[in-house]
N, C-alpha and C positions, 0 to 999 in steps of 0.2 A: 552408507557404504556402497561402493560402486559394484555393479553386477560383474562378475568375472566373464572373460571371453572363453567360451566353451568350445573345444573342438571334439566332435564325436567321430570316431573312426573304428575301423575293424581291429580286433585283437590281433597282435603279432606275438610270436614266441617269447620275445623279451618282456612282455606284459604279465606273464603267468604269475610271477611272485607278487607283483603289485596287485593284481586282481585278487589274489588270496588275502593280502593285507587289507585291502579296501573292505572286502566282504566280511572278514572277521571283525574289523573295527565297526562296520555299519550295523551289525546284528548283535554285537556284544552286550548292549544293555536292553535288548528287546525281550521282555518276558515270554512273548509268544513263540520265540525261536528255540529250536532244539540245538542251535549253534553248530549245524552241520552244513550250512549252505556252501561253504568253500569246498567241502568234500563233494557235494552234489555237482558243482561246476567241474571239479577235476574228473568225476566219473563220467559226465556228459562228454567232456573233451576227450577222454580216453577212449570212449565208445563211438567217436566221430558223430556224436548226436547233437553237437552244437551247431544249429542251422545258422544262427547269428550269435556272435559274441562281440559286443560293442564296448569300447571304453570311452570315458569322458576325460579329457585333459584340460587342465588349466595351468598356464605357464609351464608346460612340458611335464606336469605331474599327473599321473593317473589318480583321479579323484572319484571315479564312479565306473560301474560296469553293469551290463544288463545281458542276460542269456535268454535265447529262444531255442526250443527243441520241439521235435515232433510229439504230438499226442495221438492216441487212438481213440476212436469212439466206437462203442459196441455195435452201432448199427451199420458200420463199415464206411462211414464218411471218411474221406482221406483229406490230406493237405491242410490239416489244422495244426496249430502249434501252441505250446505253453510258454508263457512269459514268466521268467523267474529263474534264479532270483535277480533282484535289481538292488544295487548297492551303492551308497554315496558315503564317503567319509563324513563322520559327524560334523566337523568343522564346516563342511561345504553343503550340509543339508539346508533346505528352505531357500535355496538360491536359484532354483529352476533346473538344476542338473539332472535329477531324477526324471522330471517331465521331459527335458530334452532328449534323454536316452529312450524313454518310452515312445515319444513321437517319432523319433528317428527309426527306432526298431520296427514300429508298426508300419511305417512308410515302406521300409525295405522289404518287410514280409509281403506287403501288397505287391511290391515290384516283382517278387519271386513267384507271384501267382497263388499265394496262400488264400484259402477260403475263409479262414478266421483264426482267432486267438482266444485262449482262456487262461485264467489264473486263479490262484487263491490269494485274496488280499483284503485290504481294509475298504469297506464300502464308500467311505466318504472321499477317498482318494481316487479310486479307479474309474468311478462313474464319469468324472470330468473328461475321460479320454473315449467315452462311448461304451464302456463295458457295462453290462447289466446281468442281473440274475435271470435265468430262464427256467420256467417250470418244464420238467422232463429231461433236462440235461444236467448231469451233475457229477460229483466226484465222491466215491464212498468215504464216509467218515468226515466229510467236510460240510458244515452247515450251509444251506442255500444262500444265506445272507453273505457268505465269505467266498462263494464261488461264482466267477464272472466269466461272461463270453462276449466276444465282439465278432460279428460277422462282417466280411468284407463284401457285401452285397449278394450273399448266398443264403438260401434257406437254412435255418438252424434246425438241425435234426434232433431227434430224441435218443437217449441212451446214457450210457456210463462212460466217462472220460477216463483214460489211463494215462498218466504221465510216464515218461521213460523210466526204466528201472533204476537209472542213475539217481533219481530222487530219493531212493532208499539208502544211499550211501551215508555211512556213519563215521567214516575215518578209522574204524577198528579193524 
């Protein structure tokens, strides 16, 4: 099968419904999901906390999305961001679209002067982008092996990370 041509671009208002649909579909069969990811994105958008919201298009159809939002670190370190959620329609998964979204998003964060990025995710997937677990920096309630950070050339501080309150959205 031929690899699809992927266009990565900024979200526009007309993408909101497609982003919701992609996100719901991407997480629908994931047992580790609470199935609230679409509500998280909506809450981040409503709070103007989406620093980056990128979509992946194939043949004019939105097939993927990634969100980046500010995080706080208890030691006062600023200009760090959280990655997530990242979603790709199931039929387009394993075709490089998620990787393209992550790479483009990380590049754009660096261009914005970000110091680093963190996420909760699968160890075998995110290490390939340079993410790693770090002793002394974590997220309460998340095992160290599922919390990852990537510094953009700055010292990694110690402390507790807090994602935006939009991550608590449940849709109810």
